[in-house]
N, C-alpha and C positions, 0 to 999 in steps of 0.2 A: 618303428612298429607301433601301431595304435593299441592302446589298452582296451580291455574288454568293456570297461565303463564308457570309453569314448565311442566304441563301435555301437554299443546299445543305445547311447544317447542320440547318435546320428540316425540310426534306423528308426527310432521312435519319432524323431523329428520329421524325417522324410516320408514316413508311412503312418502318420498319426491318425488320419481319418480311417484308413483301412483297419489298423490294429484296434482302434476304438470300436469299430463296428464288429470286429471279431470278438471282442470282450462282451459286447452287448448280446451277441448271439450265444455266447457261452452261458450267460446268465439264463437265457430262455431254455437252452438245452438242459441246464441244471434243474429248472422247474419241471421239464418233461421227465427227467430221470427220477426226481422226487415223487412226482405224481404216479409214475409207473410202479415204483417200489412201494409207496404207501398203500396203493390199492391192489398190490400184488398182481398187476395186469399180465405179467409173463405167464403166471400159472392159472389165472382166472379165465383167460381166453382159451378156448379149446381149438380154434381153427389153426392148422399148421402154418399158414402164411402169416398169421398174427405173431406167432412165436418167432418165426424167422425174422420178421420185421423188427421185433424188439431186440433180438440177439444182435442183428446186424447194426442196429442203431447204437447199441453199446460199444460195438467195435469201431464204428465211425466216430463216436464221441472221443475215444482214445486217440485216434489218428488225427482228428481235427485239433485237439488240444496239443498234441506233440508237434505238429507242423507250426502252429501258432508260436509255441514257446521256442522252438528251434530258430524260427525267423527272427524273433526278438533278440536271440542270443548271437545272431550273425552266422548261424549254421544252415545256410540256405541249401547247400548241396545235399545234406542229410534230409532236410525238409522236403526236397523234391523227390527223393526216393520214397518217403512215406506218402507223399501226395499221389504218386503212382499207385501205391497200395490202396489209397482211398478211392481212386478212380476204379480200380478193380472191384472193390466192394460196392461202389455206386452202380456198376453194370449188373452185378449179381443181384443187388437189392431190387432194381427195377425189372430185371428179367423174372424174378420170383413173384413180385406183387403185381403182375399184369392183370388186365381186366377180365380175361378169360378165366372163369371160375375153375374149370376142370384142369387147365394147364397150371394155374396158380397152386392148386392143391397138389398136383403131381410133383411140381418143381419143389415145393416146400417139403414134401415127404422125402424127396430125393436128397435134399440138403440135410435135413434132420436125421434121416435114416442111416446116413453114411457113418455116423458114430457107432452104430451097431456093427457095421462091417469092420471098423477099426478095432472094436472090442473083441470081435471074433478072432482077428489075427493075433491079438495079445493072448487070448485064451489058448489058441492053438500052440503057442510057444511055451506057455506055462499054466496049464489048466489047474494045477494044484494050488495056485495062488488065489483062486476064486471059489466062492461057495456055490453049492449046487443050485440054490434058489436063483442066484444071479444068472448062472449059465442057462437055466431053464427060461428065465425071463428074456434073456438075450435071444435065444432060439425062436421064441414066439414072436418077438418084435422084428427080428431079421426076416422071418418067413413072410411078413407082410410087405416088405419093401425090396427083398432081394431081386425080384424080377426087374426092378428099375435100373439095375446095374449090369444088365446083359443087353447086348446089341449085336447086330450082324455086321461083319466086316469081311468083304470079299466072299460072301456066301456062308461064312462060318460064324457061329454064335460065340462071342468072346465076352470076358469079364472086364468091366470098367476098372481102370487104374486110379481114376479120380471121380469124385462124386458127380461131376457134371459131364463126364465123357459119354458120348462123343461130341458134345456141344462145346465149342471153344469159347474163350472169353470174347473174341471178336464176334462170333455168331450171337452171343448173348447181347452184346452192345447193339448189333445190327437189328436184332429182333425187338429190342426195346426202343428202337428209333434213336440210338445214340452213336451211330457210326462216326459222325464228325468228331465227337469227343474222343473216340478211340484213336482215330487217325491223327488228329491234331494235338492230343494230349497224351494219352496212354502210350501210344506207339512212339511218339516223339521223345518221350522221357526214357525210352529204353537205353539210350546211350549213356545216361548217368547211372541208371540202376545196375547195368551190367558192366560198368567200368570200361566202357569203350575207350581205346587209346586216344581217339579224337577228343575225349573229354579230359584226359589226364596229361598227355604229352605236352600240349601247348603250355600248360602251367609249369611243367618241369624245364622247358627250354629257356626260361628266363634265367636259370642258374641259381634261383633263390627259392627255397622252400616256402611256399605261401599257401596255406590251407586254412580251412575254417577253424575257429571263428574269424571272420573277416567281412569287411564291407567296403567296397570301392564304388562310390556313386557313379563313376564313369563307365565301369564295366559290369557291375552287379545289380544296378538299380532295377532293370527290367526283370531279372530273375526273381528278385525279392517281391516286386509288385505282382507278378503273375502267380507266384507261390501263395502269397497271402490272399489274393483275390479268388483264385480257384478253390482254395481251401474253404473260404467263406461261402462261395457259390454252391459247391457240392454238398457241404454239410447243411446249409440252409434248406436245400432241396429235400434232403433226407428228413430233416426236422419237420418240414411242411407235410411230407407224406405221413409221418408218424401222427401228427395232430389230426389228420384226416382219417387214418385207419382206426385210431382209438378215440376219435371224437374228443380231443383235448382242447381246453379253453385257450391254449397258447397260440391257436391258429391266427388270430387277429394280430398278435404281437409280431408275427413273421411277415406280414404283408409288406411292411415298410422296406424290408430288405430287398425285395424284388426290384423296385425302382432304384434303390441305392446301388445295387450291383450293376444295373444297366448303366448308370452314370459313371461308375468306376471303369466299366468296360470301354466306354467311349474315350476314356483318357489313355487307354493302353495302345 
């Protein structure tokens, strides 16, 4: 059995260019994060879609970093599960920041306003735990967005159970022009995210317990390559959008990654 150090050394050797590019992108993302925080852009910007973009960027940052670190440690199966989560976030991000101003505003308010719906549920269960001022604030904020979570189903007006209902993740992806990413990426990774027997039984049939951390160049190389590449590609796209939305100077730093990613894709 290979040691962790041997696994990490082999992975770093086989994917040196991709991992180096991921580290370069991380440095740019750190600059974006610092700029956003130093200028308090999350609070300074009043448009709902800008707040959504900033919040989702922070979530994407955490996923990107996790996937990168897991791949470096030989934990590609866990990395692929988080990659699917990053894809989910990618669809939501682009569905919200669409070019149609009215739709962008409504979708942003729908996303942000759901927090008030969740707070209301908590208050309904234990109102004594919250002060009257907060409850009054919640009622006022909820009144402005509550209509966004009602829709007709078979002729009846029903309450949404999720913030985006009745819009599915697939419809979000399709609406944002990302159907191919959904079918070939998000949907394809369902087997590992949901522990499909086809993903687990073949490994057990060898009679030897063999789980992550591990790296077999003959059987795992393509999984690692795709995980690192897609992680780089999706997060670069989100970073690029952030520089455009907030007019950040890092925009030029991200240009080189587009051609770089295309070159990596040709090798896959």
